Phi, psi and omega in degrees: 000128172266109181284155175295316176200138177234103187291334175297313180292322180300320185267354182303319180297342184257004191302311182298318179291324175299313182297320178295318179298316181295318179297318178297322179294315179301318181293329182288326182074012181242112193246350181232128178046057179252208186291328179297314180297314181300314180295316180297317179302317180294316185286323178289322176301315179296315179300318187276349182079027178252154178285325185226146172225131180237115181286134178229181191283335184197169175294323177298316178298324178300320178290315181298312183294326177297314178296318180301327183298335182279341181056046177294150175295148178305139180073009169298154185260142176233123180280138186211149179293146186283349183246018182285169170291150189300334182303322181301316181287323178301322181299321180293314181296317182295340178268007179075023182250169184252121175283132176242116189272140177234136183293152178275168166285126185294342181270323183258340183072001174267163183307137181275110183303330183288349182254001185286314187303322183293345181259000180278135177231175177300341181269356181287125182244336187207161174239122177250102182267160180230122176274083192283142174068003182102014177246131176295149170291166178280095197282326184303307179292331178293315178297322179299316178295317180300319179291320182298321185252009179055049180263142172285151183235120173245131179258122171275104185254024185303333184244014192231034179300114179090354178290150184225152170238116182051048175067020176237129187288148174297151184093003181240003184265324185261184174297325180223146165245130181249121184246143169249141174244033174310146190307333182276351182292161177304318169255086185254140175273193175250030179178195177284141178192155179200178179200157174243133174250148178198158174257000184260118183298320180295316177298321179300317180292324178298315180295318178301319180292314180301317187291341188239057176063019181076026188240136169265324179240133185309130179076003176240116189246115183277326183222169175283107186251199184225167168256092184218071185250135172300129183287142178302322180297310181294323178299321177296316178295320180294326176299320178297310187284332180302325179298337183251007186299317179297323177295318178298313180297319180294323178298314181293326177294323177294319179293321178298321179299323178297314177299312185299322185274340190240342176290140181289166189288352177299333183263133176279113186262163180302145178289140179234132180213146185298335180287346188242129173256103186269141182248000169051052166309319175230135171254106182251143169241167174234146179205138183297337178251049185306312184294321176295319179298316181297318179295319178299315179295320179296320177297334177262022174062042174232119180268144179227180176218170179234119178240085015219152187288333184235124178293152184307318185291349177255001177289140180304321183295340184264359180294128183087350178256308174265105185278318181291128182245009187264082180226068186296324180293318177300314180296322178297317179296311184295333182270350185236350186280146177216132182262127184261158178302130178198046183269172179297338181268351178282146179259167175299326177299320177300315184291319176299324177295315178301315180299315181301314181292316181297322183289352176264358182287000000 
């Protein structure tokens, strides 16, 4: 059986370093906001080309705290892609703001810059873009729109660690970059973890304060804050894996190249362009008979996944919140997309096997 992803196998190469990190932590006796978090924040900021990195408890918290930092008026509007994972939209709702959905580019699956302006209103305050599947959004026209309408820009980088647009990493274009280190990510922890990147010193301090009960100094609380701190244990594990992130990304890019070059034309494959350095957190194809294809692959001992089976505007939780229901491109993507095996533990042999079976469908 070729599994879609086996996290035990993915993390096996790091086991000895993980154990050493954990033992060092136990000996230190310091478990919250200690040296591991500080080191990881410094090293990830350097890796990403950001001035500041602030570790938080999850990718969702990274988005929420970023939005909170702007202090937008209640019911202000935030533009977001219509085919994103639900967490992006949840962050907007939890901040008392209104999500306004914009359709994606059918080729890249990222928000279509040409469709943003028509959704802007006097209440629009920010644009929250998502670098989906490990591909950067088309940043030049997005930045142009933000400048024209004086919109704040938050990048959801949960799936784009190391991805680049014109040799510049995601998470460095907007006021904030929000990262998730959920275990399946290219830079995955062994539990929930996240971070916010920014080049603004004041914003960095605001996020640090928010994540720690609204406090700069212990027991003195300046604002109504949260308990959203990157755990020392996870920061230690992330320090281990960060050293190998480029290797992980390059491995996944090699596997993606095999799919791109060898899958038959029946399958709609990811778009490739020289301006974009894709890291393939997810390698998705599209096919009109997606469910039949998935069942066929499973019968041939190949597991797949769907990112995502239900578009946000059709989720039960969004009824009465997302009023506009006209998102045909999003619905087409969600009904035809299929994610193929492409983890750090998969071999080229695994991928050739998947290709061989798929090309007989």
